[in-house]
C-alpha angles and dihedrals in degrees: 000000000000090000091052091050090049090052092049091046091050092048093050093050093046092051092047093046092050089062100037102039100067092048095048092046088057090051103262108143089358115105125172088201099065127071093232120043145146116260134180111234112208113202139162114252110252092221106022101036087222123135112263125194122200127179111223139169112249138188120215117222108177108296092349134082122206122207127179147176135198086211090075110170093018095063113097093205088061092051090047093051092048089058098038117017096177104093147145128238133187124226126164088006093297129109119236126192113228147167116224129218105206123208109186141151111285096014123115110228126193113184110246117242087226089071121088116256090254092053091048089055090048090053090054091049093047090048090062090051091051088064086068092056101270122130128203138185126201108207111206135174111291089240092066 
């Protein structure tokens, strides 16, 4: 039964993403001027090696963007980021190179010293939430 639910869940998200992703990548519903915005996260498939694009809600905190999911270890974008954290995302219709810090169930996370003190505290807070099944990614400048 759980496998059947997972297949239905995956089909629903794929159908939704197929409609939303092209629009968001072109900038529709994706503003770089607002604190919360849709983005398209472009990752490399952890099994296939193919480029994968996923529309996600994000929150902008200074030079960082935070994305999350309550689906934790079932989200393919999380699995992709764990294998390859150097990614690209689109906001406001423009691509941005980034390096992701992934906070997910079952992963040990030590806040990087390159992060600001506020972001290190946020990593600790999000780490406690990941124990409940949530997963997060902090998208920072690719130079970090």
